[in-house]
N, C-alpha and C positions, 0 to 999 in steps of 0.2 A: 156295791151299788151298780146297777145296770141302767143304761139309758137305751131307748129304742134307736136302732140304727137309722130307720127312716124317720123323717121329721117333716111336719107340715111346712117348716121354714126352709127345708133343703132346696137349694137352687137347682132347678132342672138341669140335668146333664153334667152336674159337677160332682157326682159321687164317683169315686175311683175304687176299683177292685183289683187286688193282687191275688196271688195264690193263697195267702193266709190272712189278708187284711181287707177291711172295708174302711174307706175314708169318706166322710161326708162333712160338708160345711157345718161349723158350729151354729147353733140357733140360740135365740134368747132364752130358751128353756133349759140350757145346758149348764146352769150355774153350779149344780151339785157335782157334776162330773169334772168340770174344769177345776173346781176347788180341790178335788182329789189330787190333781196334778200340781197346781200352783201353791197349794198349802202343804205339799210334801217336802220336808226339809232335805231329804236325800236328793231329790230331783232338782230342787231350786238352788242347792249349794253350787251347782255347776251351770246355772242359768244367769243371764245378765240381770234380770229384774229381782232376783232373790225371792225368798219365801214370802208369800202373800197372805194377808188376812182374808177372811171371806169378803169383806167390803172391797178390798183391793182386787181380788180375783174377779168379783162381779164387774168392777170398773174395766178390767182387762177384757172381759167377755163383751161388754158394750163396744169397746174399740174393735174387737175381732169381728163382731157381726156388722158393725158400720163399714168396716173395710170391705167385707163381702158385698154389701149393698152398693158401695161407691165404685169398686174396682172389678167385681165379678170374679175375684179370686181372693184367697186368704189362707187362714189356718183351718185344716180339717181335723175333726175328731177322728181318732183312729180306734177301730174295734177289731177284735178277733172274729174272723169270718165264721168259725164253727160255734163258739160259745156266746158270741155277741158281747163279750166283756169289753168295757172301755179300757184302752191301753195307754192313751196319751194323745199327742198332737203332732202334726207335721204340716208344713205349708210354706207359702210364699207371702211375703208382706213388704210393704214399704218400710224402709229403714230411715230413721230421722237423722242419722249421722251423715251429713252431706257436706262437710267442710271442704273437701277437695272436689266435690261434684256439685257446685252451686247451681248450675243450670240444667241438671238432669236428675232423674229419679234413681234411687238405688233400691233394688229389690233384693230381699234377704231370704235365704232358705233357713227355716227354723224347725227344729224337731225336739221332742222330749217324750220319753216313755216312763211309765211307772216302773220302779225298781224290779218288780217281779217279772218284767218283760225284757230286761237287759240281757245282752250277751247271746241272743239267738238269731241275730241278723235281721230283726224286725225293723229297727230304725233304718237300716240300709234299704230294706224292701219298701218301706213307706217313702223314704227320700227319693228312691228311683221313680216311683209312680208320680210324685209331685214334680220332679225335674222333667220327666217326660211330658207332663201336662203343660208346664211352663214353656217348654221348647215347641211342642207340637200344636197345642191349642192357643197359646198366647204369643207365640213367635218371639219369645225372649232370647236375647243374644248374650246377655251377661247377668249372672246371678252371684251375689256375695253371700258369705256365711261367716259367722263369728263364733269363736269357741274360746273358753278359758285355756290358756297355754297348758295348764295341768290336766286338762281333759283329753288324755291320749286317745280314748275310744272315739270321741267325736271327731278329733282331728284325723284319725285313721279312716273313718267313714268318708269324710270330705275328700281325702286323698284318693280314695277308690274311684270317685267320680271325676277326678282331674282338677279339683280346686287347687289353686296355686296360692302360696303364701304371698301376701302383699306387705304387711307389717304388723308389729305388735304394739300395743299401747296399754297404758294403765287406766283402769276404771275402778275407782273405789278400792284401791289396793290390790286388785287382781290384774294379772297380765292377760290381756285379751289378744287373740290372734285373728286378724282380718284376712280372709281368703277370697278369691274370685274364681269363677268358672266362666271362661269365654266359650260360647257355644257357636259352632260353625254353622 
């Protein structure tokens, strides 16, 4: 299933392009493509929220689009530049886990691609574009990321960008690693 890369809902100036990818803000019309990702057992087995039903995925889409409207940034839908195939998501969002940061916001890097796009450096390419946006356009100085301890591929991507281990914690029986990137 393909979705159009351009969308009437796309926020002007927030589409990112890399050598192989186009990233555009999710719109309220993207329920089908988001469910491809959030309903995929392989993808969601290594994500914090777990595999979603269509209704849960649609609820997540409402949160994603609201975040864009409130903050002017969020999760981008990731597409192949040549074929225009939907590949997954990548973006920056507010993280609710603020127990040690009660008076400040925590921004999280999040990414996930469909299995057929794993292993080719595409998540790294998307994350680089998003981190550059956060640093250059939003002036972010600190970005967090979370990954299951067993997700070596994701932890490797984070280490490439200089994310540093903060600590591990248990979430629903899974060991989660919290990392941070301090931006000069």
